[in-house]
BATIKE-46129 format. One record per atom (N, C-alpha, C): residue in one letter; x, y, z; atom name. Coordinates in steps of 0.001 Angstrom, whole numbers, plus 524288, in hexadecimal, padded with zeros to 5 digits. Atoms other than C-alpha are relative to their C-alpha. Layout:
// BATIKE-46129
PT  rest     xx     yy     zz  atom
PT     a      X      Y      Z    CA
...
END
This chain:
// BATIKE-46129
PT  rest     xx     yy     zz  atom
PT     m  800D7  804C2  8024C     N
PT     m  54105  FD9CA  50BA7    CA
PT     m  80148  7FB89  8037C     C
PT     n  7FED7  804CE  7FC60     N
PT     n  54760  FD14B  5163B    CA
PT     n  7FC19  7FF56  80409     C
PT     e  803FF  7FFF8  7FC19     N
PT     e  53C30  FD426  51F46    CA
PT     e  7FB96  7FC20  7FDE5     C
PT     s  80401  80307  8021F     N
PT     s  53272  FCD0D  515C5    CA
PT     s  80129  7FA94  7FEF6     C
PT     y  7FE00  805AC  800FC     N
PT     y  53A95  FC077  51479    CA
PT     y  7FCDE  7FC3B  803DB     C
PT     g  8033E  803A6  7FCB5     N
PT     g  5334A  FBB64  52057    CA
PT     g  7FAAD  7FEE2  7FE8D     C
PT     w  80597  8014E  80236     N
PT     w  525B1  FBD43  51AB3    CA
PT     w  80063  7FCA2  7FB68     C
PT     i  7FFCC  8032B  804B3     N
PT     i  529FD  FB7C3  50DA7    CA
PT     i  800C3  7FA14  801A8     C
PT     e  7FFAF  80542  7FEA3     N
PT     e  52ED1  FAB85  5147F    CA
PT     e  7FB47  7FD8F  80273     C
PT     f  804F8  801A6  7FD46     N
PT     f  522B1  FAABB  51CDD    CA
PT     f  7FC09  7FEE5  7FBD7     C
PT     v  8040A  80077  8041A     N
PT     v  51A07  FAC64  5109B    CA
PT     v  800DF  7FB20  7FCD8     C
PT     i  7FE90  80455  803B2     N
PT     i  52196  FA1DC  508C9    CA
PT     i  7FFAC  7FAAB  80319     C
PT     f  7FF41  80461  7FD08     N
PT     f  5250F  F9825  51363    CA
PT     f  7FB75  7FE5C  80424     C
PT     g  80438  800F9  7FBE4     N
PT     g  519E9  F9995  51D3A    CA
PT     g  7FBA5  7FCA2  7FDB7     C
PT     p  80450  80352  8022D     N
PT     p  50E85  F93FC  51480    CA
PT     p  80293  7FA7C  7FEB9     C
PT     l  7FDD5  8051A  800AE     N
PT     l  5182C  F8903  510E7    CA
PT     l  80089  7FCA1  804D4     C
PT     i  7FFF1  80294  7FB17     N
PT     i  51B20  F8574  51E9C    CA
PT     i  7FACA  7FE84  80288     C
PT     l  8051C  8013A  7FE3D     N
PT     l  50CB9  F8657  52258    CA
PT     l  7FDCB  7FBA6  7FCF5     C
PT     g  8020C  80400  80315     N
PT     g  5096E  F7DEC  5172C    CA
PT     g  801C3  7FA71  80169     C
PT     v  7FDEF  804D8  7FE3C     N
PT     v  512DD  F7335  51B04    CA
PT     v  7FDAE  7FE58  80553     C
PT     l  80204  80166  7FB0E     N
PT     l  50E08  F7419  528CE    CA
PT     l  7FA77  7FDBB  7FFF0     C
PT     f  805B7  801D4  80047     N
PT     f  4FF9D  F7280  5255D    CA
PT     f  7FFBE  7FAC3  7FC8F     C
PT     w  7FFE3  804F2  802AE     N
PT     w  50301  F678A  51BC3    CA
PT     w  8018A  7FBC3  803AF     C
PT     q  7FE62  803D1  7FC88     N
PT     q  50A48  F6022  5264D    CA
PT     q  7FBA8  7FEC6  803DE     C
PT     l  8041D  800AE  7FC8D     N
PT     l  4FF5E  F6273  52FDE    CA
PT     l  7FB6D  7FC75  7FDAD     C
PT     w  80428  80337  80265     N
PT     w  4F544  F5D14  52653    CA
PT     w  801B3  7FA73  7FF4F     C
PT     s  7FDBF  80562  800A2     N
PT     s  4FDD6  F516C  522D6    CA
PT     s  8003F  7FCDD  80506     C
PT     v  7FF57  802E7  7FB1C     N
PT     v  50078  F4DAA  530F4    CA
PT     v  7FA19  7FEAB  8023F     C
PT     n  80502  80127  7FE3B     N
PT     n  4F1C9  F4F0C  5347E    CA
PT     n  7FD6F  7FB9E  7FCC9     C
PT     r  80243  80414  80317     N
PT     r  4EE03  F46C9  528FD    CA
PT     r  8020D  7FA7C  80151     C
PT     e  7FDBB  80541  7FE57     N
PT     e  4F7B2  F3BF3  52D3E    CA
PT     e  7FD79  7FE56  8050F     C
PT     i  8020D  80164  7FAC0     N
PT     i  4F272  F3C18  53B38    CA
PT     i  7FA7E  7FDBF  7FF26     C
PT     k  80491  8018B  800FA     N
PT     k  4E4E4  F3AC0  53613    CA
PT     k  7FFB3  7FA23  7FDA0     C
PT     a  7FFE7  80544  8027B     N
PT     a  4E875  F2EEE  52D88    CA
PT     a  8025F  7FC07  803AF     C
PT     d  7FDBD  803CE  7FC11     N
PT     d  4F05F  F28D5  538C5    CA
PT     d  7FB88  7FE71  803A1     C
PT     r  8041C  80107  7FC39     N
PT     r  4E407  F2A43  541A4    CA
PT     r  7FC68  7FC66  7FD83     C
PT     a  80365  80364  8028D     N
PT     a  4DB3E  F241A  537BD    CA
PT     a  80206  7FAA3  7FF3F     C
PT     r  7FDA3  80504  800AD     N
PT     r  4E4CD  F18EB  5353F    CA
PT     r  8002D  7FD30  8055C     C
PT     r  7FFF3  802C0  7FB3D     N
PT     r  4E645  F1637  543B9    CA
PT     r  7FA51  7FE79  801C5     C
PT     a  8058C  80170  7FF16     N
PT     a  4D755  F1696  545A0    CA
PT     a  7FE9B  7FAFC  7FD06     C
PT     a  801D7  8043B  80359     N
PT     a  4D59C  F0D17  53A5C    CA
PT     a  802FE  7FAEF  80229     C
PT     e  7FD02  80496  7FDAE     N
PT     e  4E034  F03BD  54048    CA
PT     e  7FDC1  7FE77  80520     C
PT     e  802D5  80139  7FACC     N
PT     e  4D9B8  F04AD  54DE8    CA
PT     e  7FAF4  7FD4A  7FF0B     C
PT     a  804FB  8026C  800FC     N
PT     a  4CCC2  F0177  54832    CA
PT     a  8005B  7FA73  7FDF1     C
PT     a  7FEF2  80527  80211     N
PT     a  4D1F8  EF60E  540EC    CA
PT     a  8022B  7FC42  80424     C
PT     a  7FDEA  80311  7FC37     N
PT     a  4D927  EF0BA  54C6F    CA
PT     a  7FC11  7FEE6  804CF     C
PT     a  80402  800AB  7FB8D     N
PT     a  4CDB2  EF247  5561E    CA
PT     a  7FD3C  7FACD  7FF2A     C
PT     p  802F3  804DC  8007B     N
PT     p  4C739  EE567  55936    CA
PT     p  7FA22  800F1  7FFB3     C
PT     p  80570  7FF57  7FFF7     N
PT     p  4B952  EE38F  5558B    CA
PT     p  7FD73  7FF60  80524     C
PT     p  802CA  8010E  7FB12     N
PT     p  4AF7C  EE466  560B2    CA
PT     p  7FE53  7F9E2  80079     C
PT     s  8018B  80566  7FF80     N
PT     s  4AD2D  ED6FA  56657    CA
PT     s  7F9F9  7FE81  800BC     C
PT     s  805CC  800A7  7FF27     N
PT     s  49E9D  ED8A1  569D0    CA
PT     s  7FD78  80522  7FE9E     C
PT     p  80310  7FBAC  801AD     N
PT     p  49430  EE181  565A3    CA
PT     p  7FEF6  80341  8050B     C
PT     p  800D0  7FD67  7FB3E     N
PT     p  49199  EEC6A  56F0F    CA
PT     p  7FA1A  7FEFA  80257     C
PT     l  80485  80194  7FD16     N
PT     l  486D6  EEA8C  5792C    CA
PT     l  7FBC0  80438  7FF48     C
PT     s  804C1  7FC45  80083     N
PT     s  4794A  EF088  577BB    CA
PT     s  7FF3F  8027A  8056E     C
PT     a  80124  7FD0B  7FAF1     N
PT     a  47437  EF9EE  581F1    CA
PT     a  7FD29  7FCB4  803DA     C
PT     g  803C5  8036E  7FC86     N
PT     g  46A7E  EEF51  5876E    CA
PT     g  802BB  7FB78  80248     C
PT     s  7FDDB  804ED  7FEC2     N
PT     s  47427  EE414  588CE    CA
PT     s  80302  80089  8056C     C
PT     a  7FD8F  80021  7FB02     N
PT     a  47A19  EDFFF  595B5    CA
PT     a  805E9  8017B  7FFD1     C
PT     g  7FA64  7FECC  800B6     N
PT     g  48829  EE0CE  590C5    CA
PT     g  802F2  7FBA6  8024A     C
PT     p  7FCCD  8040F  7FE3D     N
PT     p  493DD  ED922  594D2    CA
PT     p  80010  7FFA4  805CA     C
PT     a  80060  8018C  7FA25     N
PT     a  4962A  ED30D  5A268    CA
PT     a  801C5  80477  8038F     C
PT     g  7FE55  7FBB2  7FD5A     N
PT     g  49D9F  EDF19  5A711    CA
PT     g  804D4  7FEA6  803D0     C
PT     h  7FC00  8015E  7FD21     N
PT     h  4A8C5  ED789  5AD32    CA
PT     h  80409  7FCA5  7FCE6     C
PT     a  7FC10  80310  8030D     N
PT     a  4B572  ED173  5A89E    CA
PT     a  7FF85  7FA7A  80014     C
PT     e  80072  80619  80036     N
PT     e  4B65C  EC344  5A4B5    CA
PT     e  803DF  7FE36  80414     C
PT     g  7FCF9  801F6  7FC37     N
PT     g  4BC38  EBB78  5AF74    CA
PT     g  80025  802BE  80571     C
PT     q  80033  7FD6A  7FB9D     N
PT     q  4B87F  EC454  5BA37    CA
PT     q  7FD92  7FCCA  804AC     C
PT     h  801E4  802EF  7FC7E     N
PT     h  4B111  EBA1C  5C170    CA
PT     h  802F2  7FA7C  800B8     C
PT     p  7FD20  804E1  7FF93     N
PT     p  4B71D  EAD5C  5C709    CA
PT     p  7FD9B  7FBBB  7FD07     C
PT     l  80205  8048F  80369     N
PT     l  4B552  EA065  5C044    CA
PT     l  7FBC6  7FD32  8025C     C
PT     d  80466  8031C  7FD9D     N
PT     d  4ABF3  E9B2A  5CA3F    CA
PT     d  7FA60  802E8  7FF87     C
PT     g  804F5  7FD9F  80194     N
PT     g  4A155  EA475  5C522    CA
PT     g  7FE7B  8037F  80463     C
PT     g  800FD  7FC40  7FBFC     N
PT     g  4A246  EADA8  5D09A    CA
PT     g  7FD76  7FDA4  80502     C
PT     r  801F7  80251  7FB1C     N
PT     r  49E3B  EA3F6  5DB29    CA
PT     r  80414  7FF8A  80419     C
PT     h  7FBE0  7FFC8  7FC23     N
PT     h  4AB18  EA538  5E1EB    CA
PT     h  8010F  7FAE4  802DC     C
PT     e  7FF23  80563  7FDC6     N
PT     e  4AC42  E962E  5E427    CA
PT     e  805B2  7FF82  7FFAE     C
PT     p  7FA36  8019A  7FFCA     N
PT     p  4B9F2  E9124  5E804    CA
PT     p  80097  7FC1D  7FB11     C
PT     g  7FF03  8034D  8047E     N
PT     g  4C05C  E8A41  5DCBB    CA
PT     g  80116  7FA3B  80236     C
PT     q  7FF0E  805C4  7FDF3     N
PT     q  4C1CF  E7B49  5DD5A    CA
PT     q  80452  7FD98  7FD3E     C
END
């Protein structure tokens, strides 16, 4: 009879332990999904709206250089007065 106590404990407590394990796994995964959804909603609310509409395929587009790249004399390289 002493040899069967291990099997009895396994049969009684094994499913209980596995049940708690899977319940914790399910609960943590659910919280992770909720946190991700909450973070995505906060980032979407905090994102600034676009300042200009996207350019169409046929448009020339922006100038292509940073503002202030050229000197104030309009690129003529004249000495200042």
